[in-house]
C-alpha positions as CSV (number, residue, x, y, z in Angstrom):
1,M,7.4,47.0,44.2
2,S,7.0,44.8,46.2
3,L,10.8,41.8,46.9
4,R,7.7,38.4,45.3
5,A,7.4,41.3,41.7
6,S,10.9,41.2,42.0
7,V,11.8,38.4,42.4
8,L,8.9,37.3,39.2
9,G,10.0,39.7,36.9
10,A,14.0,38.8,37.0
11,L,12.4,35.5,36.6
12,L,10.6,35.2,33.9
13,G,13.5,37.7,32.2
14,A,16.2,35.6,32.6
15,V,13.4,32.8,30.5
16,I,12.6,34.7,27.8
17,A,16.9,35.8,27.6
18,F,17.1,31.1,27.4
19,G,15.5,31.2,24.9
20,T,16.6,33.9,22.6
21,A,20.1,33.3,23.5
22,C,19.8,29.6,22.4
23,P,21.0,29.5,18.7
24,D,17.9,27.3,18.0
25,G,15.7,28.6,19.9
26,P,13.8,26.0,21.9
27,T,12.8,22.9,21.1
28,D,10.1,20.7,21.3
29,P,10.0,17.9,23.7
30,T,7.9,15.3,21.4
31,D,10.8,16.1,18.2
32,T,12.8,13.6,19.7
33,D,12.8,10.0,20.2
34,P,13.6,10.3,24.6
35,D,15.3,6.9,23.6
36,S,18.0,6.9,20.6
37,G,17.8,10.9,20.4
38,T,17.4,11.0,17.5
39,D,15.2,13.3,15.2
40,T,11.5,12.0,14.7
41,A,9.8,15.4,13.4
42,S,10.8,14.0,10.1
43,D,10.5,10.2,9.8
44,P,7.7,9.3,7.6
45,D,4.3,8.5,8.6
46,G,3.3,4.8,7.6
47,Q,-0.4,5.4,7.6
48,D,-0.1,8.8,6.0
49,L,2.2,7.0,2.9
50,Y,-0.2,4.7,2.5
51,E,-3.4,7.0,2.7
52,S,-1.5,8.6,-0.4
53,H,0.4,5.8,-2.1
54,C,-1.7,2.6,-1.5
55,Q,-5.8,3.4,-0.2
56,G,-6.3,4.6,-4.2
57,C,-6.3,1.1,-5.4
58,H,-6.5,-0.9,-1.8
59,G,-9.5,1.0,0.0
60,A,-9.4,3.3,3.2
61,G,-9.8,0.3,4.9
62,G,-7.4,-2.1,2.9
63,G,-11.0,-3.8,2.0
64,G,-9.8,-3.7,-1.5
65,T,-11.4,-2.0,-4.7
66,G,-11.7,-2.7,-8.6
67,S,-8.1,-2.1,-9.2
68,G,-7.1,-3.2,-6.2
69,P,-7.3,-6.9,-3.4
70,A,-8.0,-6.6,0.1
71,L,-5.0,-6.5,2.4
72,A,-6.0,-8.0,5.4
73,G,-5.7,-11.7,4.7
74,H,-4.2,-11.1,1.1
75,L,-0.8,-10.6,2.6
76,A,-0.9,-14.1,5.1
77,G,2.2,-14.7,6.3
78,K,4.4,-11.6,4.3
79,T,6.6,-9.9,6.2
80,E,7.8,-6.1,5.8
81,Q,11.0,-7.7,3.5
82,D,8.0,-9.1,1.3
83,I,5.7,-5.8,1.3
84,R,8.6,-3.2,0.7
85,S,9.8,-5.9,-2.3
86,I,6.6,-6.0,-4.2
87,V,6.0,-2.0,-3.2
88,R,9.0,-1.8,-4.9
89,N,8.8,-4.4,-7.7
90,G,5.4,-4.9,-8.7
91,E,3.6,-7.7,-8.3
92,E,0.3,-9.4,-10.3
93,Q,-2.0,-6.2,-11.6
94,M,0.4,-3.7,-9.1
95,P,2.7,-1.6,-10.5
96,P,6.3,-1.0,-8.7
97,F,7.4,1.5,-7.0
98,T,9.8,4.1,-7.9
99,A,12.8,5.7,-5.5
100,D,11.2,8.3,-7.0
101,Q,8.2,8.0,-5.8
102,I,8.2,6.2,-2.5
103,T,12.0,6.9,-0.5
104,D,13.9,3.9,0.7
105,S,12.5,5.1,4.3
106,E,9.0,5.6,3.4
107,L,9.0,2.0,2.5
108,D,10.1,1.2,5.6
109,A,7.3,2.7,7.1
110,L,4.7,2.1,4.6
111,A,6.1,-2.0,5.3
112,T,4.9,-1.7,8.9
113,Y,2.3,0.2,8.9
114,V,1.2,-2.7,7.1
115,I,1.9,-5.7,8.2
116,N,0.7,-4.1,11.5
117,Q,-2.5,-3.3,10.4
118,W,-3.3,-6.3,7.9
119,G,-1.0,-8.7,8.7
120,S,-0.6,-11.8,10.2
């Protein structure tokens, strides 16, 4: 066996040994926010939340349906806090969503998404 093959074999063995020796195993670098060091893999996704909780009434593109108004234009002057309050407490024909239906962290992500998409 050549010296090069021996060195490569030893390096490969060390990499495999290191990967299996880590208590949590290798990590996916995309699961951590490099600025804060927090786990982002479990962060709620505002678009997914909109699609599962809001799209039925407000439409796929926020254009409204017979059950709910279009969000574009309807949210003029609204803040993320206003959206949180509307979702949590209801408004006009919109029913409230309890903490059992959408958690506070999910509500934060949803409010951010809605304002970024259709806010003023």
